[in-house]
C-alpha positions in Angstrom: -19.7 14.2 11.4 -23.1 15.9 10.9 -26.2 14.0 11.3 -27.4 12.4 8.2 -24.1 12.7 6.2 -22.8 9.6 4.9 -19.3 8.4 3.6 -19.7 8.4 -0.2 -19.4 5.0 -1.7 -15.9 4.1 -3.0 -15.3 4.3 -6.9 -13.5 1.7 -9.0 -10.2 3.4 -8.1 -8.5 4.9 -5.1 -7.5 8.3 -4.6 -11.0 9.7 -3.6 -9.9 11.6 -0.5 -11.2 14.9 -1.9 -14.7 13.6 -2.7 -14.8 12.1 0.9 -13.6 15.4 2.5 -16.3 17.4 0.7 -19.0 15.0 1.6 -18.0 15.1 5.3 -17.1 18.8 5.6 -13.5 18.3 6.2 -10.4 20.3 4.8 -9.1 18.2 1.9 -5.7 19.3 2.7 -5.9 17.7 6.2 -7.0 14.2 4.9 -4.7 11.2 5.0 -5.3 9.4 1.8 -4.3 5.8 2.2 -6.4 4.8 -0.8 -4.0 6.1 -3.3 -0.7 4.0 -2.9 1.9 6.6 -3.6 5.6 6.6 -2.5 5.5 8.4 0.8 9.2 9.1 0.7 9.3 10.7 -2.8 10.6 14.3 -2.8 7.9 16.9 -3.6 7.6 17.1 -7.6 6.3 20.6 -7.4 9.6 22.5 -7.7 10.5 20.4 -10.9 7.2 21.2 -12.5 7.4 24.8 -11.4 10.7 25.0 -13.1 9.3 23.5 -16.3 6.4 26.1 -16.2 8.9 28.9 -15.6 10.6 27.8 -18.9 7.3 28.2 -20.8 6.3 24.6 -20.9 2.6 25.5 -20.3 2.5 27.9 -23.4 3.5 25.5 -26.1 2.6 22.2 -27.6 4.7 19.2 -26.8 7.3 18.7 -29.6 9.3 15.9 -30.8 12.3 17.0 -29.0 10.4 17.3 -25.7 9.2 13.7 -26.4 12.6 12.4 -27.5 14.3 13.8 -24.2 11.6 12.2 -22.0 11.7 8.8 -23.8 15.5 8.7 -23.7 15.5 9.5 -19.9 12.9 6.9 -19.3 14.7 4.2 -21.4 18.1 4.8 -19.4 16.2 4.5 -16.1 14.7 1.1 -17.2 17.8 -0.1 -18.8 16.3 -0.8 -22.2 16.7 0.6 -25.8 14.8 3.8 -26.4 13.2 2.2 -29.3 11.2 -0.1 -27.1 9.7 2.7 -25.1 6.5 4.6 -25.6 5.7 7.4 -23.2 2.0 7.5 -22.4 -0.5 9.5 -20.5 -0.4 7.7 -17.4 -0.4 4.0 -16.8 -4.1 3.9 -17.7 -3.4 5.0 -21.3 -0.5 2.4 -21.5 -3.0 -0.3 -20.5 -5.6 0.9 -22.9 -3.2 1.1 -25.8 -1.9 -2.4 -25.2 -5.2 -4.0 -24.6 -6.6 -2.4 -27.8 -3.6 -3.7 -29.8 -4.1 -7.3 -28.5 -7.8 -7.2 -28.6 -8.1 -10.5 -26.6 -6.7 -11.1 -23.2 -7.1 -13.0 -19.9 -7.0 -11.8 -16.3 -7.1 -13.9 -13.2 -9.2 -12.2 -10.6 -8.8 -10.4 -8.5 -6.4 -7.9 -10.4 -6.6 -4.3 -11.5 -9.9 -3.6 -13.2 -8.7 -1.5 -16.2 -7.3 -4.7 -17.9 -10.8 -6.1 -18.5 -12.2 -2.8 -19.0 -10.1 -2.2 -22.1 -9.9 -5.7 -23.6 -12.3 -6.4 -26.3 -12.6 -10.0 -25.2 -11.5 -11.7 -22.0 -11.1 -15.4 -22.7 -9.2 -18.2 -21.2 -6.0 -19.1 -23.1 -5.6 -15.4 -24.5 -2.5 -13.3 -23.6 -2.6 -12.9 -19.8 -2.4 -9.4 -18.1 -0.8 -9.5 -14.7 0.1 -6.9 -12.1 3.5 -7.4 -10.4 3.5 -6.9 -7.4 0.0 -8.1 -7.4 -2.8 -5.7 -6.9 -4.5 -5.7 -4.4 -2.5 -8.5 -2.5 0.8 -6.8 -2.9 2.8 -10.0 -3.5 5.5 -10.3 -6.1 5.2 -12.8 -8.8 7.6 -15.8 -8.7 9.7 -16.8 -11.6 7.2 -19.6 -12.4 4.4 -17.2 -13.2 4.0 -16.3 -16.8 2.2 -13.4 -18.5 2.2 -11.6 -21.8 1.6 -8.3 -20.2 3.1 -7.2 -16.9 1.9 -4.2 -15.1 4.9 -2.9 -13.0 3.5 0.4 -11.5 4.4 -0.6 -8.1 7.4 -2.9 -8.9 10.2 -0.4 -8.2 8.8 0.3 -4.7 8.8 -3.3 -3.9 12.2 -4.4 -5.1 14.2 -1.2 -5.2 14.9 -1.3 -8.9 13.5 -0.6 -12.3 12.8 -3.3 -14.6 11.5 -4.0 -18.1 9.8 -7.3 -17.5 10.5 -10.8 -18.8 11.5 -12.0 -22.3 8.7 -11.9 -24.7 6.5 -9.9 -22.5 5.2 -6.3 -22.7 5.4 -4.1 -19.7 3.1 -1.3 -18.8 4.1 1.1 -16.0 3.6 4.5 -14.4 5.8 7.1 -12.8 2.8 8.1 -10.7 3.3 5.7 -7.9 7.1 5.9 -7.7 7.6 9.6 -7.8 4.1 10.6 -6.3 2.9 12.8 -9.2 -0.4 11.4 -10.3 -1.5 14.8 -11.6 1.2 14.7 -14.3 -0.2 11.5 -15.8 3.0 9.9 -17.0 3.2 6.2 -17.9 5.0 4.1 -20.4 5.0 0.9 -22.4 8.1 -1.3 -23.0 7.4 -3.6 -25.9 9.3 -7.0 -26.0 12.7 -7.2 -27.7 11.0 -8.9 -30.7 8.6 -5.9 -30.8 5.5 -8.0 -30.2 6.1 -10.9 -32.5 5.6 -13.5 -29.8 2.5 -11.8 -28.7 1.1 -12.1 -32.3 1.4 -8.4 -32.8 4.5 -7.6 -34.9 5.5 -4.1 -35.0 3.7 -3.4 -31.7 5.7 -0.2 -30.8 4.6 1.4 -34.1 1.1 0.2 -33.8 0.8 1.6 -30.2 2.3 4.9 -31.4 -0.2 5.2 -34.4 -3.1 4.4 -32.1 -2.0 7.0 -29.4 -3.7 10.4 -29.7 -1.5 13.3 -30.9 0.0 15.3 -28.0 -1.2 12.6 -25.5 1.5 13.7 -22.9 1.7 17.5 -22.1 4.7 19.6 -22.4 5.0 20.2 -18.6 5.0 16.4 -17.9 7.5 15.8 -20.6 9.8 18.5 -19.5 9.6 17.3 -15.9 10.4 13.5 -16.6 14.2 13.8 -16.9 14.6 15.7 -13.8 12.2 13.8 -11.8 14.1 10.6 -12.9 17.4 12.2 -12.1 16.2 12.7 -8.6 15.1 9.3 -8.3 18.4 7.8 -9.5 20.1 5.8 -6.7 17.1 6.4 -4.4 15.0 3.3 -5.2 16.8 0.9 -2.9 16.5 3.4 0.0 12.9 4.0 -0.8 12.1 0.3 -0.9 13.8 -0.3 2.4 11.9 2.4 4.0 8.7 1.3 2.7 9.4 -2.3 3.9 10.2 -1.0 7.4 7.1 1.1 7.6 4.9 -1.7 6.1 6.1 -3.9 9.0 5.1 -1.0 11.4 1.8 -0.6 9.6 1.0 -4.3 10.1 1.8 -3.9 13.9 -0.7 -0.8 14.1 -3.4 -2.8 12.4 -3.0 -5.8 14.5 -3.1 -3.8 17.7 -6.6 -2.8 16.7 -7.9 -6.2 15.8 -7.2 -6.2 12.1 -5.2 -8.9 10.3 -3.2 -7.7 7.2 -2.1 -10.1 4.7 1.6 -10.5 3.9 2.7 -8.1 1.2 5.8 -7.0 -0.7 4.4 -3.7 -1.9 3.8 -0.3 -0.6 0.3 -1.3 0.3 -1.4 -4.1 2.3 -4.6 -6.0 1.9 -6.7 -6.4 5.0 -9.3 -9.3 4.1 -11.7 -8.9 6.9 -12.2 -5.1 7.4 -15.9 -4.5 7.0 -16.9 -1.0 7.6 -13.3 0.3 8.0 -13.6 3.0 5.4 -16.7 4.2 7.0 -15.1 4.2 10.5 -11.9 6.1 9.6 -13.3 8.7 7.1 -14.9 10.9 9.6 -11.4 10.8 11.3 -9.9 12.1 8.0 -8.3 9.0 7.1 -9.3 7.3 3.7 -8.7 3.6 2.9 -9.4 1.7 -0.3 -12.6 -0.4 -0.4 -11.8 -3.5 -2.4 -15.3 -4.3 -3.6 -14.1 -3.2 -7.1 -11.6 -6.2 -6.9 -14.5 -8.6 -6.1 -13.3 -8.6 -2.5 -16.3 -7.4 -0.4 -15.4 -6.6 3.0 -11.7 -6.1 2.4 -9.7 -3.0 2.4 -6.2 -1.9 1.0 -4.2 0.6 2.8 -1.2 2.4 1.4 2.0 2.4 3.6 2.3 5.8 5.1 5.3 7.8 6.5 5.9 8.0 10.3 3.3 10.8 10.7 0.8 8.8 8.8 1.2 5.9 11.0 0.7 7.9 14.0 -2.4 9.5 12.5 -3.8 6.0 11.5 -3.2 4.7 15.2 -5.2 7.6 16.5 -7.9 7.3 14.2 -8.2 3.5 14.9 -8.2 4.2 18.7 -11.0 6.6 18.4 -13.2 4.4 16.4 -12.5 1.0 18.0 
């Protein structure tokens, strides 16, 4: 690393490998980004998107038929009636729409920062927002845990199955993590069976749709959703098992180098005492998530990588120890 060049400070979200690469003079294509917890075993979504573009998806506005096909495909995958599903521009828009509709909410810290960002009021006793598995610890919620809004962006990779949450609760989710397609910005909301009545917002599905900007999800993304979901059909158990195995190996790698990852059920692990780990690994082309934005100073979160990524991380840790 050139003298005087510093690793840029972490933002409020992961996935900042390109910024780190630019600052350090590295080729972004060679950086191992463990700050963004994507499915390391998902097939390349590029050919599916290319096929949609070849059929003219880029040259037209998204229409009702595009949205209907994508919504139906997603509802079938989730196992719910399509009338409960709203396709959104990523999980971020799903969270923003639900938070705006509820207005007031509660978040037990630490948890994903976007819940508090989009709630008008964060007050005890208000509808609770909760990630499952919990972000950043990666632990699945037990049956005794209650919430009004469940964020299940990582749930399929932890359990090997899609779900639509618990009775009376809304679900926000994202295909970004499971299908490794963050650039497509595809998320969703599943409203409760009573359409929000138990949440104090009857007619929630319609309210969310009315609040959503027109053409929120682009034609290429809508066209790709059915095929991407079809490729994932039957693969979730295999992916979850592979992630569990590589998560175990990741723990072994970290412990060999003096780090103590906390138990996790997800496709990422939290390392509570990891001061300076981001700065140590970045010059070696490995980027991890700094957890200061979760209120966990000195902690790091690492995505579970594939076999090549584990070897790359081991080498980087050995060099910087």
